[in-house]
N, C-alpha and C positions, 0 to 999 in steps of 0.2 A: 603725454605719457605713453610709453610703449605698452603693448599688450602684456608682456611678461613682467612689467614692474608693478610693485605694490604701492598703495597709497600709504603715506606715513602720517600717523596721528601726531601733529605738531605739539599739541598740549601735553600728551604723555611723554613725548620726546623731551620737551622743556622741563617737565617735572622730574624726569630721569636725571637730567643734567643737574637740576637743583639739589636733588637728594644725594647724588654722587659728590657734589661740591661740599655739601654739609658733612658727609661722611669723611671726606679727606681732611676737612678742617678739624674734625674731632680726633682723627688719628694723628694729625700733625702736631697738635698742642694738647696732649691729654691732661697736662697739669694746669691748663688754662682755667679761667674763671668759670664757675658754674653759672654765674650771672649771664655771661655771654652765651653760653650754651642754651640757657633757658630762653633768651630773647630770640636767638637764631632759630631754634626749634619751634618756638611759638609762631614766628612768622611763617615757617615752613608748614606747620599744621594748618594755619589759616588759609594759605594759598592752596594747599591740597584740598581742603574741605570745600572751599568755594569752587574750585575747578570741577571737582566730582559732582557737586550739586548742579552746576550750570551746564556741563557738557557730557555727562555720562548717562547711561541708561538709568531710568528711574526705578530702581528696585528699593524696597523698604530698607533692607539691610545696608545698602550703599548709602542711602540718605541718612540713616541713623549713625553710621560710622563717620560720615562727613560732618554731621552736626556736632558729634563728640569731638572730632578733630578741631573744628572751629572754636568750640568752647574751651578746649584745653589750650589752644593757641592764645586766645584772649587772656585766659588766666595766667599763662606763663609770662605774658608781656606786661599785664597791668598790676599784678600782685606779686612782685618780685620776691619779697620776703617770704610770703607763703609758698610761692612756687619753688624756692630753694629747699624748703622743708619737705614738700610733697613731690618733688621732682621724680624720685624713684618710683613712686606710686603712679604718677601720671604716665610715665613711660611704660611701666609694666602693663597698665590697662590698655594703652595704645598698641603696644606690641601684640598683646593677646588678641585684641579685637581685629586689628588689621591682618594679623597672620591667619586667624581663623577664616576671615573673609577671603584671603589669598588662597587658602587650601581649597575652598569651595568654588572659586572662580578660575582656577588653573585650567579647567576643562574648556573655558571660553576661548582660549587662545588657539586659533586655527592656523594651519600652515606651518606648524612646528613639529619637531620630532617628538617621539615618546620620551626620549631622554630629556629634552627641554622642559616638557610638562612635569616629569618626575623631579627634575632639578628644582623647579619652582615649588613643588609640593614639599620637598625636603627643606628648602630654604624657609618656607613658612612654618613648618613643624619646628625648626630650630628657633624661629622667632617666638613661637608659643613657649618653648622651653626657656628662652631668655626672659620673656615676660613673667613667667612663673618664678624664675630665679629672682628677678627684681622685686616681685611682690612679697616673697617670703624672706628676703635678705636685704631689707632696705639700708641698713648701716653698711654692710660689706659692699652692697651694690654702688654706693656713692664712690667707693674707691675704684671701682671698675666701670663706672657709668659711662665715661667717654668712650672706652673701647666697645662696650656693648652697644651703645647708641650709634657709634660710628659704623659698626658691623650691620646693625639694623637698617640704618639709612642707606648703606651700600646695597643691601639686599633689596630694599624697596626701589632704589634707583635702577637696579638690574631688571626688576620686574617691569617697571615703566618703560625701559628701553625695549624689552621683548614685546610688551603690549603695543608700543608705538609702531612697530613694524609688522605685527602679526595679528592684531585683532581685526576681525572682519566687520 
């Protein structure tokens, strides 16, 4: 590796790809089955939670969010009937928790411009608003769930790509 090149965090890079693929699937077939969405997102939550616990810095907040992600993922996969009913609430809580965490960790990204840091903060604030919208409008949110979830997963995918190339 040359002196000017940066080390890439492969785990974050792969998580970024996973989140972007899931977001594109949600955008591609918005009228698709919520069952499929629940299963795919459940798997994604489990993978993210396990990765964060195994390979990230051990902060209490990160471990807590990771455990919540794993529990939500298991619930989405194993209790399909229940997960379809509570899906908007599951995503709203996840949006809010992950977005709040993202706002506070945006300053950890080194080697990026102020614009990129502010961009991440704005994305996470939008994620908080999306989570609040889902929490208080569960019936209407079912109608827009695939779009909101697709946008959220795209936002998280972008964050992981930036983190893969810029975390020190």
